N, C-alpha and C positions, 0 to 999 in steps of 0.2 A: 134761517126760518126763509126768507124770500125766494133764495136761489132753489130752494127745495118745491115750492109754490110753483116759481116757473116749469122747473123740468117734469112736474106731477101732473103740470096739466095742461103742459108745451106750447106756455105764452110768453113772451115774449114782457119784461117788468119793466118799464123806465121809470125810476124810482127818483122822487126830489125832495131833498130834506133842508130844513134850516140850522139843522145843528146835528146832523149824523150822515150818512154817508149815501151820496148822491151818483146813481150808476145806472149803468144799462146792465141789464141782465137776460141776455138770450134763451129761447125754449130749451135747449137741453140745461141751463142752470150756469153759463159762464159768464162770467164778467168783460162786458165787452168794452166797458169805460167808466171810469171814473174820474168824480173832483176831489181835489183837495178838501177835508176837514175844515169847517168853518171861515169856507172860501167864498164871496160873491164871484162867481165866473158862471158862463155861458156856454154849455156843451151841443156842439152839433153832434148828433148821432143817428146812425139810420138804424130801422128795423124792419121786419115784417108779419105783415097781416095776416094770421092764422083763423082761418073758419072753421076746422074741422074741432071737434070735441072728442075729448078720450075718453076711454072708460069710465075712469073715475070723475071727469066733470058730467059725464050721462047717467051714474047711478049711485053716485057717492059714495056712504061708508056702506052700502050695502054688502060686501066681504066681510067685512071688521063686525059685522051684525048678524052674519050666518056663522062665522066661527066660535061668536060669543054664545050663539043660540046651541050650536052643536057640544058646545062644552058646558054647561047649564044642564043641556038635556044626557049626554053621559054621566056627569056628577052625579044627579036626582038617580039614574037607573042602577048606579053602584052603589048608592044608598039604601034604595028600595031593597037593591037585592037581584036585580036582573041580572048585572054584569059582575063577571069576576067570584059568583059566590061557588062556593066545593059543592059538587053532585053530592045528592044524598044516597048514603048505599042500601 
């Protein structure tokens, strides 16, 4: 999931955990470096600060809300009879 979020927002993620995968993930979602599980260690890794905002970061879930709204309107229109009904003779 974290790799998808990195790519979605075009951000580097430096992930440090006590009992999971410690990793560096670049802005495309690729693993750049990891440490073994359950091992005390230090990782020297580089990353790039990115200040630009992606459309998803800027607008959020507007596309999902728009699609859901259009789907509800189409379902209501079909149920009421505006769409897909046969013309009267």
